[in-house]
Structures are given as structure tokens and as C-alpha cells.
N, C-alpha and C positions, 0 to 999 in steps of 0.2 A: 368508496368512489373509483373510479376507471380513471387514473392518471395517464394512463398510456397517450392519450391525444394533445397531453399538455409538454409544455417544456419544460428544462430543465429549473431552470429559476422557481418555474412555480413548485414541481414536486418538490425539490428541497425542501418550502416553506412549509407546505400545504400534508404532504405525506407523513400518516399518521394522527394529524390533528382534526383531520375534518370532522370527526363528532365531536360535540361538545364536552368538557371536562365536567368535570366536580363544582361544583357552587357556579357556572357560566365562566371559569377561569377564562383567559386568551390564550395562556402561557401552560405550556406541558408542566403538570405539580409534579413534584420531587417527593416520590412515594420511597421513604427510607425503612416502611415495615418491612421485618424480616420475613413474618410469618401473619397468613391472611386469614379469616376467622369467618367460620359458618356456621349456622344456626342448625342445618338439618345434614345432616350424616350420610344420607343417600348423595346427596347434591355436591360435597364436600368430595366422596369417593368418585361422582362421575367426574370432577375438575383433575382430583390426582390420577385418574386413568386417560386424561385426554378427550374424556367424551362431552364434557363440555367445556366453553372458556372460562379462561378465570386465572387464578394463580394461587400457589398455596404454601411457597418457600421462592425466599426472594435468589440462594442459591439457581435455582431453576429457572425461571420467571418472574418478572418486575413491569407493571405499568408505565416506568418510566424508561424502561431500556425496550420494553416492547415498541415504544413511539422512535427510536434510535432503528430497531431493527426496518422494522417498517420503511423509514427513510430511504437506506440504501439497497433494499428489497425493492422499492421503485426504481429507485433511481439507475439500478443495476439491469431493472427489467427480470427480476429472481422471481423464484416461484417459492424462496424460504428465505429467513434470516438468522445468524445468531451475534450474541454479542460476546468480547470474550475481556476480560481486565488488564489486556494488552497486547499489539501485534502480533510479538511473538509467542503471545498465547493461542491466537489464532495461528500461527503456522504450527507450532508444535502440535496443537492438539489434532488439526488436518492432517499432519503427516503420519502421526502415531494410530489416528483413527483406522488409516486405511493401510499404512505400514508394515504388517507383523514378518515374524522371523521367517525367511522365507521369501519373501515377495522384492521385486526389482521397482526400482525408482530412476527414472532419466530425466537429469536435470541440466543445469548451464553451470559453466565456470564462474561465472559474473551474476551472483546473487548478491543479496543484501550480507553483512557480515557472520549476522545470528543464524540464519537460514543455511549458510556456508557451514559454520560449526554443527546444525544439526547433520547437514548432507554428510561432513566429512567426518566428524567424532561419532556424533550418539546414536544414528542410525543403524552405523556399521557393527556395533555394539550389543545389538540388539537382532545380530545376524539378518539382518535386508541389506542386501543387494546396493551398491548406489554406483553408477553412471555419469558422471560429469563431461558433458563434450564442448567443444570450443563454442561461444555461445553465440556467432555469426557464420559457423558454419553447418546450414540447416541437411546437407546431406547426410552429414557424421551425426546428427539428431534422429533423422529420419531412418538410419540404417539404425542406429540402439535401440530404436523404438521398434523397430521389425523385429531385433533378435527375441522380442517378449518383455512388457514390461507390468506392471501392474499401476501404477503413475506416471504421469507427466506434470514437472513443476516448471512453469515457466515464470521467470520474472521480465517487464519492456514495461517503460526503457529499465535497464537495470541501474542496481546500486552499486557504486556510484560512476561508472563510466558510461552511463547513459548509450548503451548498447540494444539494439531495437531485435526484436526475433518476431517472426511471423506467424501469429497466433492462430490464422484460418489454414495455413497452411498445418501445423504443425498440430494441430487440431486432427485433422483430416486424416493425418498417419496415426495419431493417436488410438482414435474410433475405430481403424482400421486393424489394430494388437489388443482391441478392448480395455484398452487401458483409460485411467480415468484423468480429466484435464485441468489444473490446480493454475490460477496466475494470479501475481501478485501484482494489484492494480495501484497500487499508492501512489508512485509519480505523476499517473495519466490522469488519476480522479472519474470518478464517470463523467464528467463534462467533457475528457480528453478522448476516451478511449469507450466502449464496451463490450470485454473481452465473450462473455455468454452468445452473443450476436457474431461473434466470428468461431464458436464452436467449442468452446471451453465451459466445462462440468460446471467450476466451482470458483469463485472471485475471492481474492482475500484485501482485507485495507488494513494495515495501520493507523486505525482511525485518529492516532493520534497526532497524526502528520496534516495533510491539509482539509481531511476533512472536519475536523475540532476546529484547526486554522490559528488557536491563537496560542500554544505551547502551553495550555494551564490544565490541560486533563489527559490521562492516557486511556486507550483501547483499543481493539480490534474489533474486526468486522470480517463474516465469511457468509456470502448467500450463493445462490444458485438451482442445482437439482432439489427438490424436495426431499426426495429420499435421501438424496448423499448428507445433505445439514443436518437431517435427522440424524444418522451417524452420527455426525461429528457431537451432534448436543449430545445424544446419551451416554459419549465418553464424557464432555466437559463437565457435565452435572455431575460426574460423580469425581472427577478429577477437581474440578474444585476452580477454574480458572474466567468466576462470573464476572460481569462487570457490576458496579454500584449502581445506584438510582445517581447521586451527584455528578460524577463522572460522565454517566449518561446524558444526562438533562444540558452539561456543559459542551457535548458533541454536536448534538440535537442541535441546539442552539448557534453553535457554529456553524453545521450546514446550510444554515437559510444564508448565509451569504456565499455560498460555493462559487456560486455561477460569475459573482461582481467579482471577489476574488482571481478566480482561475482565468477569467477573460485579461484582467489587471496585468497579471502573473504572466500569462502568455507573450502579452507584447513586450512588457520590461524585458522578459530572457532575451528575445531575438535581438530588439537592441540592443541588450547590454550584449550575447555574444560574436554580434556579428562586429562591435568594439573590440573586443577583447583576439578574436581571429584577426585583424588589423592592428592590432599589438606588436614592437619588434621584440619585446620581453616574455612573450607568450608562445610559448613552443606550439600550443596543441590545442583547440577547443572541442570539448565534445556536450554537444545537443543538436538534436537530430532534425531540428529546424532549420538547421544549415545544410545549402544545397552541397556541401563537402562533406555532410556527415556519410557514412557507410551504409548505414542502415534510413537514409531518407525517403527514400524510394517507397518503403516497405510504410514509415511512418506516414507518409504523406496517403497512404491508402486505409490504415487502419484507427488513424488519430482525426480530432477534429479540431486538437490545436496541441503543440508540442512541449506543453509544462513550462517550470517555473524554475525548471532547476537543470543547471548546466554543472559540466568540471574542465578545468581548464590546469593544466601543466606550464611552470614556469622554465623557461630555457635554463639551467641552472640546478636545480637541485633542492634539497628539503630546507639549507641553509636558506635560502632565498622565500623559502613558503616561510619562513619562522620571522622572516624580518617583512613580508609585505602584509602579512594578515594583522600584525597588530596595529597597522597603520590605520587600517582601515575605522573611519567612524562612526558609519550608519550598518554596521554588521555586528553580533555576536556571534564571536567566536563560541560554536554551543553544537553539540553532540544529538542536534535535530534538523530539521526542515519540515515546507510546508505551512509556517507562520506568516503573519502580517508582517512582521519586522523579517530582515534577512538573515540569513545565517551561514556562516561557511568555516570549513574548517578541513585538513587532510583527512584520507579513511585509516590512518593509523593511529586517529583518536577519536574518532564519527564511527563511520557504519562499519568499519572493519577492525576495531580497536581489540576484538574477539581473539584477531589469529595473529600471530605472528610477522616479522618481516617477510619469512624464507616464505612462507602460507602468501602473501599477500603478490610474493616477485610471482610464485608459479599463478597464480589466477590473475596476473597481467595488470595489476594497481601499480601506479609508478609512486614512489615516495613524494617526488615533486607533483603531485595532483591534489588540485583544492577542488573540494566540491561546494558551490552556491546555489545556494537558495533563494531566490528573486522574493523579495516582502512585495508590500503594494505602498510603497513609497513612492514618491515621484519618480520619474527612472532619470532624469536630468541630476537630480541629487548625487544619486548611487553611479552615474558613469563620472561625476567630477570625482567622488571618493574612490572609485577605482584607478581614474586619473594621477591622482595626488600619489596616493599608494604605491602603485607603478613607479613612480618617479623617481623614487627612493631607491630605485637597484638598477 
């Protein structure tokens, strides 16, 4: 079925599920079989070599996982997609597929902590040259790309400071240099942002977050150009970061309500960001939907909605963070985001726990920062909860 003419909510429900399942099942079967049997050896060989459709071994492909891959492929408008056991599996497999010794990558100072560790520690150990630029300095990023690079890695909005980079502008610069453009679209989701339409080659998701939406399954996804995805698939099938059928089913099920959840979280986050911006004990609020946000104009251009995550800093440092967060009743203090329930925490225990305080400081992440991932609760209850907690300081 050609899903291009249908809206995101319809795509999220039906992509990968438009053909009948076994015995007429109306939900995706969970196929936990490791291996798949064939009576005819020639047919088996054709499937094994990719000449015929089918599955031979679940480390490579699996029917349940294929449904999930079809959903993200359609939602992102991609040529192909593959799944991984975690979001970091997707990121690390992608980077190591294309960045061999002597290669050069240009990226941002503001990326998820695990990605930062790859860029700061692991890739240089393999003699890959890494250049991290000031995230909002597009001129510097373009200049570094023009010097020559093999891959440009972007994240927008960034985790946890919610900075915005112009995907279309930087993709154009990368194309001139012959570089591959990879964009982490976890924060925005395919409901709010479409990097491939803006010039990116590959899009990454930590499917654990918004796509799953319930904090009960882990996974990662990569989609985009067919040949580039194939290259990463060949790396992944040998390195083994494959997704199993059970979490694939749970993520695909969660994606069916993606549009509904994101629309509510977009609206709630905007109300909460405006409330926090006006609060006397809040030093600053980082949310691209606010007109005062440095990246607001770019966000308006490349996003359909501004997302359900914000960060804010308190006027008083980390000691106030320790006092305020435990007072929140309708918030899990936990190291994740994108769930139906509201989640919050400081970078030192969430996004950048892997880094030292000095590394966080060099990346411009203050210890007084709180990342706040809005759930689907009634926004008035969340506002009252925040008001009561902030009243204690």
C-alpha cells in the first residue's frame, strides 16, 4: 500500500500491517523463533542471499521486527529501515559503519551524553578525527564541513539544552563536501520533524523514548537512503545489536498512539514552558516553542510542533534542584523521556551521567539544569504540581 497520501496517525497504525497476518490475526504476531525452516534448499539459499523475501535467522531479520521497521520507514518517508536493541546501538553501529581510521566527522558540542562519549573518547581511539562545533554557530559548522569530512552528525532539538540547528542549511553544506548527514530525531519524532525532507541521508531514533512511549521496551531505529542503511545492516548483523521480537512488538504497538500522544504533549509543554518562564525562581527555560528561544525561528521553519521536552534552570544551583525535584508528585525522577508519564532529572543523573562535571561544563550544561519530559497527564495538574514544588524554595 502507498501510504504517502495518508496522515501520520493513519500511517502509525497501518504501516507494516496492511497485509493479513497468520490465521487472520488483527495484531502483529510475536515471532520468537530464532531460525526459520525451509523444505526446498534452493529457496532457502535464495532467501539467505536476498534474492527472495523471507527470514532465515532472527539476528538478521525477523517478521515482528519487520513490522516495526516498516512503520518508521513510512513515518519518516525513508527508502529503508533497520532496528537495533537500543538507541545507542543504532548510534554506535551507524557511526562505526562509516567512520574508519583516517575519516573525519563534524558534529555538535550539544549531543546526548552517550553520543558525546563516542565522539570524545571512542572514535578518537580508533583514529577518527572528531570536530565538535558550537551548536548554534552555523558559520563555524559550515566552515569545518568545507574543510572536508566524511560524516556530519546532528541532533535537533539537542539533549538536554534544546538547542536547534538548521538541518536544511547544514545538509546543503555537507552535500557540497560529499559527506553523509545523520540526524538524531528522537526528541522531535516523525510527527514534529522530517529530516530526510530537509536533506539528511539517515535518521536515528532511540525508539525507547517517544516511539514506544510507555518506558517498557528498549530499541533503536535507523532509516533513510537504501544503500546507506544496507551498509549499516551488514555491520549490525555481524556485531549483533539486533532487536528481539518482544520489544519490537511493544514499540510498534506504542507507535500506534504516537500522533495522539505527541499532539497532547506539544500543547502541554507549551503551557508549562510559558508558566516556568514567568516564575521568579526559574532562571531560564529552554524550549524552542518560546519566542525568546534562540532557535525559535529555525524551529518554526523545520518543525510542525515543538515537542514535549524542555529544560529549565533554577536561580540557585544544584542544591535547589535536589530540593525541588523530590517535591514533584506526578513526576518520576528517572533517566528517560518521551513516556506517557512525566519524567524529570538533572543531566548529571540522566542525559550526561557518563560525563564528568568538567566535561559537562565544557559542553555548556549547568549543574542547575532540570530536564522535564511532559507526559500525557492533565496539564493543569502538572502546573499545580510544579507550582507547589517551586513554592518550597
